[in-house]
C-alpha positions in Angstrom: 8.2 16.6 23.8 8.0 12.4 23.1 5.0 10.9 22.7 3.3 7.1 22.9 1.9 4.9 20.1 0.0 2.2 19.4 -0.1 0.5 16.4 -2.8 -2.0 15.3 -1.0 -4.4 12.2 -3.1 -6.8 10.3 -1.8 -8.9 7.7 1.4 -10.4 6.4 1.7 -9.3 2.7 2.8 -6.0 0.8 1.4 -3.5 3.5 3.2 -4.5 6.0 6.9 -2.6 5.3 5.2 0.2 4.9 3.4 0.3 8.1 6.8 -0.3 9.8 8.5 1.9 7.7 6.1 4.5 10.0 6.6 2.9 13.0 10.3 3.1 12.5 10.4 6.7 11.8 8.4 7.3 14.8 11.1 5.3 17.0 13.6 7.4 15.1 11.9 10.7 16.6 12.7 9.5 19.7 8.7 8.2 20.5 7.8 5.2 22.6 5.7 3.1 19.8 4.0 -0.2 20.6 3.4 -2.5 17.8 -0.4 -4.6 18.4 0.7 -7.8 15.7 1.0 -11.4 15.6 3.7 -13.1 17.6 4.8 -13.9 13.9 6.3 -10.4 13.7 8.1 -10.2 16.6 11.7 -10.2 14.7 10.0 -7.4 12.1 8.9 -5.4 14.9 11.8 -5.5 17.1 14.2 -5.1 14.2 11.7 -1.6 14.1 13.0 -0.5 17.3 9.1 -0.8 18.8 7.5 -3.3 21.1 5.7 -6.1 20.1 2.3 -6.5 21.9 0.6 -10.0 20.8 -2.3 -10.2 20.1 -3.9 -12.7 22.6 -6.7 -14.3 20.8 -9.1 -12.2 21.9 -9.4 -10.2 18.9 -7.6 -6.8 18.0 -10.9 -5.0 20.0 -10.1 -6.6 23.5 -6.3 -6.3 22.9 -6.7 -2.9 21.6 -8.5 -1.9 25.2 -5.9 -4.6 27.2 -3.0 -2.1 25.9 -5.0 1.3 26.6 -5.7 0.5 29.8 -2.5 0.0 30.4 -0.3 2.3 28.5 -2.7 5.3 28.0 -1.1 5.8 24.5 -1.3 9.3 23.0 -3.0 7.9 19.9 -3.7 4.7 18.1 -2.6 3.8 15.2 -4.6 1.5 13.0 -4.5 -0.7 9.9 -7.1 0.0 7.4 -9.2 -3.0 7.9 -8.5 -3.0 12.2 -11.1 -2.3 12.6 -11.2 -3.6 16.1 -8.8 -1.3 17.2 -10.7 1.6 15.8 -13.5 0.6 18.1 -11.6 0.2 21.2 -9.8 3.5 20.9 -13.0 5.3 20.1 -14.5 3.5 23.4 -12.1 4.3 25.3 -11.8 8.1 24.2 -8.2 8.0 22.8 -7.7 9.4 19.2 -7.0 7.4 16.4 -5.7 7.9 12.9 -5.9 5.3 10.2 -3.0 4.0 8.2 -4.0 3.2 4.6 -0.8 1.8 2.7 -2.0 2.5 -0.8 -4.3 4.8 -3.1 -7.4 5.6 -1.4 -9.8 2.6 -0.9 -13.0 4.4 0.1 -15.9 6.0 -2.4 -15.1 9.7 -3.7 -17.5 11.9 -5.5 -16.8 11.5 -9.4 -14.5 8.7 -8.8 -14.9 5.5 -10.3 -16.1 2.8 -7.7 -13.1 1.1 -5.6 -12.1 -2.0 -6.6 -13.7 -2.0 -10.3 -10.2 -1.0 -12.2 -12.6 1.7 -13.7 -10.6 4.7 -15.1 -12.1 8.3 -14.0 -15.8 9.0 -15.9 -15.5 11.0 -19.2 -19.1 11.3 -19.6 -22.5 10.8 -18.3 -22.8 7.3 -18.8 -20.1 6.8 -17.4 -20.4 8.8 -14.4 -24.3 6.1 -14.4 -21.6 3.3 -14.8 -20.0 4.5 -11.5 -23.1 5.0 -9.4 -25.0 1.9 -10.7 -21.8 -0.4 -9.8 -20.9 2.0 -6.7 -24.1 0.8 -5.1 -23.2 -2.9 -6.1 -20.1 -2.2 -4.6 -20.9 -0.8 -1.2 -23.9 -3.3 -0.7 -21.4 -6.4 -1.1 -18.9 -4.7 1.1 -21.0 -3.7 3.6 -23.5 -7.1 3.9 -19.5 -8.6 4.5 -18.7 -6.6 7.0 -21.2 -4.4 8.5 -22.7 -6.9 10.6 -20.2 -8.2 12.5 -19.0 -4.3 13.4 -22.0 -3.2 14.5 -22.0 -6.3 16.9 -18.6 -5.2 18.2 -19.7 -1.5 18.7 -22.3 -3.2 20.8 -20.8 -4.6 23.2 -18.2 -1.7 23.4 -21.3 0.5 24.2 -21.2 2.0 20.4 -24.0 3.3 18.4 -24.6 1.5 14.7 -23.1 2.8 12.1 -25.0 2.4 8.9 -21.8 1.3 6.5 -19.1 -0.2 7.3 -16.4 3.0 6.2 -18.3 4.8 8.9 -15.6 3.4 11.2 -12.5 4.4 9.0 -14.3 7.8 8.3 -14.5 8.6 12.3 -10.9 8.9 12.2 -8.7 11.8 13.4 -7.1 11.5 10.5 -6.8 8.9 7.5 -3.2 9.1 6.6 -2.3 7.7 2.8 1.0 6.1 2.0 1.3 7.5 -1.1 1.2 10.1 -3.8 -1.6 12.6 -4.3 -0.5 12.7 -7.1 -0.7 9.3 -8.6 -4.8 9.6 -7.7 -7.2 10.6 -10.3 -8.0 14.4 -10.3 -10.8 15.4 -8.0 -12.7 16.3 -4.6 -10.7 15.3 -1.8 -12.4 14.2 1.3 -12.2 15.8 4.2 -9.9 14.2 7.2 -7.6 12.8 4.2 -4.1 13.5 4.1 -1.7 12.1 1.6 1.7 11.8 3.2 3.7 10.3 1.0 5.1 6.8 0.4 7.4 4.5 2.5 9.5 2.9 0.4 11.1 0.6 2.6 11.8 -2.8 1.6 10.8 -6.1 4.2 13.5 -6.8 6.1 13.8 -10.2 3.9 14.2 -9.0 1.1 17.1 -6.4 2.2 19.0 -9.1 4.0 18.6 -11.4 1.0 22.0 -12.6 -0.9 21.2 -10.9 -4.1 23.3 -9.7 -7.5 22.5 -8.4 -10.7 22.5 -10.9 -13.7 25.3 -10.3 -16.0 25.4 -8.8 -19.0 24.3 -5.1 -20.7 21.0 -5.9 -21.9 18.0 -4.1 -20.2 17.0 -5.6 -16.9 13.6 -6.1 -16.2 12.7 -6.8 -12.9 9.5 -9.1 -12.3 7.4 -8.9 -8.8 4.3 -10.4 -8.2 2.7 -10.4 -4.3 3.9 -11.1 -1.3 1.6 -13.7 0.1 0.1 -16.4 -2.5 -2.0 -15.4 -4.9 -2.1 -18.9 -7.3 0.6 -16.5 -9.2 3.2 -19.4 -9.8 1.0 -20.4 -13.4 1.8 -16.4 -14.4 5.1 -16.2 -13.0 6.5 -19.0 -15.6 4.7 -17.7 -18.4 6.3 -14.2 -17.6 9.9 -16.0 -17.9 8.9 -17.8 -21.2 7.9 -14.4 -22.2 11.0 -13.2 -21.8 13.1 -16.1 -23.0 13.6 -14.9 -26.9 14.1 -11.3 -25.8 17.5 -9.7 -25.3 17.1 -8.8 -22.0 18.2 -9.9 -18.9 15.5 -10.8 -16.3 15.4 -11.2 -12.4 12.2 -12.8 -10.9 11.7 -12.3 -7.2 9.1 -15.4 -5.8 8.4 -13.7 -2.5 8.1 -16.0 0.4 4.8 -17.6 -1.0 6.3 -19.2 -4.1 9.3 -21.7 -4.3 11.8 -20.2 -6.9 12.3 -23.9 -7.9 8.6 -24.3 -9.5 10.0 -21.9 -12.2 11.6 -23.1 -14.9 13.9 -20.0 -16.5 15.5 -19.7 -20.0 19.1 -18.8 -19.7 18.7 -15.1 -19.9 16.0 -15.3 -16.8 17.5 -15.5 -12.9 15.1 -16.4 -10.2 15.2 -16.0 -6.6 13.0 -15.7 -3.6 13.9 -12.1 -2.6 16.0 -8.9 -3.3 15.3 -5.6 -2.6 13.1 -4.1 -5.3 13.7 -0.8 -4.3 17.6 -1.2 -5.1 17.2 -3.4 -8.2 15.1 -1.1 -9.6 18.0 1.8 -10.0 19.7 -1.2 -12.1 16.5 -2.2 -14.2 14.7 -0.7 -17.4 11.0 -2.1 -16.9 9.1 -3.6 -14.2 6.6 -6.5 -14.6 4.3 -6.9 -11.9 0.4 -8.0 -10.4 0.6 -4.1 -9.3 1.1 -3.8 -5.9 1.3 -0.2 -4.7 4.6 -0.6 -3.0 6.0 -2.0 -6.3 4.6 0.6 -8.7 6.0 3.1 -5.9 9.2 1.9 -6.1 9.1 1.9 -10.0 8.3 5.2 -10.4 10.7 6.7 -8.1 13.3 5.0 -10.4 11.2 6.7 -13.2 10.2 3.2 -14.5 7.2 2.4 -16.4 5.4 -1.0 -15.8 3.6 -4.1 -16.9 0.8 -4.6 -15.0 -1.1 -7.9 -15.1 -3.4 -7.5 -11.7 -4.4 -10.3 -9.3 -7.0 -8.7 -7.3 -7.4 -6.5 -4.4 -6.2 -3.1 -5.4 -4.3 -3.8 -8.3 -6.7 -3.5 -10.9 -7.0 0.3 -9.6 -3.6 1.0 -9.3 -3.1 0.1 -13.0 -6.2 2.5 -13.8 -4.3 5.1 -12.4 -0.7 4.0 -14.2 -2.3 3.9 -17.7 -4.4 7.4 -16.9 -0.8 9.0 -16.4 0.5 6.8 -19.1 3.5 5.5 -17.7 2.3 2.0 -18.2 -0.2 -0.8 -19.7 -1.8 -3.7 -17.9 -2.7 -7.0 -19.7 -4.8 -9.9 -17.8 -3.3 -12.0 -15.4 -4.0 -15.5 -18.0 -2.0 -13.4 -20.5 -0.3 -15.5 -23.3 3.6 -16.2 -22.4 3.3 -14.5 -26.6 1.2 -11.4 -25.8 3.5 -11.4 -22.6 6.8 -11.0 -25.0 4.8 -8.0 -27.2 3.9 -5.9 -24.2 7.5 -6.0 -23.0 9.2 -5.3 -26.7 5.9 -2.1 -27.2 7.0 -0.5 -23.9 10.9 -0.6 -24.1 10.2 1.0 -27.0 8.1 4.0 -25.3 9.7 7.2 -24.8 6.3 8.5 -24.0 6.0 5.8 -21.2 9.7 6.8 -19.9 8.9 10.1 -19.7 5.8 9.7 -17.9 7.2 7.6 -15.4 10.1 10.3 -14.7 7.5 13.1 -14.3 5.6 11.3 -11.7 8.8 9.9 -10.0 9.7 13.1 -9.7 6.5 13.6 -7.3 7.2 10.3 -5.4 10.4 11.0 -4.6 9.7 13.9 -3.5 6.8 12.9 -1.5 8.7 10.0 0.0 11.7 12.1 1.8 8.9 15.0 3.1 8.0 15.4 6.4 3.7 15.4 6.2 4.1 12.4 7.8 5.5 13.0 11.0 3.6 16.5 10.8 0.4 15.0 10.5 1.4 12.3 13.7 3.1 14.3 15.7 0.8 16.2 18.4 1.0 20.1 19.2 -0.1 21.8 22.4 -3.4 22.1 21.1 -6.4 21.2 23.6 -7.5 17.8 21.5 -3.6 17.2 21.8 -3.3 16.9 18.2 -2.4 19.2 15.1 -5.6 21.0 14.4 -6.8 22.4 10.9 -5.5 25.5 11.7 -2.1 24.9 13.1 -1.4 22.8 10.2 -2.5 25.9 7.1 -0.5 27.9 9.0 2.6 25.7 9.3 1.5 25.0 5.1 1.7 28.7 4.5 5.2 29.1 6.6 6.7 26.4 4.8 
């Protein structure tokens, strides 16, 4: 049986390829998929085989409501910050799930506060730290997001929420496009499913003209953010750091930085783009800002990483990688000399490669699994969605 999906996508950076990967997989199964996004994403949406419904400038909520009224999809899939789409789906009584292309970003009992880069607390002092900082983080996010969210909900005759994340937690499912094994050990929230990473490269990288640098020295892939995060200076210091080493460096600047802005030594090649999933198969190390997609592709190739976090979830990703022993972290302001020493350290650390390989086996298995489609394709239960009991029975039979 075929179904209809409305996918509300926000942003234009590293979260887009995995979200469009979800779209692509649904289309391949023969489902009808409409993507609500900016007009600038038209080519990418078309390439994924879906129909684009351009945002009309009325806000996600009104555009989503209009599309629901017109097409009546079976399920709305919303990006993590597409609160308007979630509100509209709830108001129109259409079930919605939230796509999370990264680690789980909400507070978890016993876990470190999201966005802090903290490791899991090992004792009472650490747990006290987590409670205090977690409360501060909660207040900050609520102050920034909750007033507008509750005003929007009022426009749709929905009750007020106590915290911004309550809107996300109203979803039928929160689908984490990652490997559960990458997370810290601990309790898992109800309604959250880890459905495996999507390792698709963006179209602009797949279509790029690239070659592997000549030579037999270890290949070091440098991959920073797709969007501009003032990373040019950091890229330059990494290029300088690779110069004195017996390695081949391949720096991909992404759309946000002109390769001509980087002065590279003879053993370093600078390109705007290359498909990281393919390059990683030939590499020995990845240097990155800590984006989830880059790390998953690195681990899928059994590679450790050197992370220089720039913001967002980067420090949290780095904390998890360190906990697994599969990489090390430096501040984004680290000198070229310090980066050089760190590269040597990782390249000469068999333990880092063993740890990356252990994670890599799980990442590859999860990426090839069918958990995502099992969560998204409805069954004939009363709600039109997969029930917990049916899911449990399937898992027992598999």
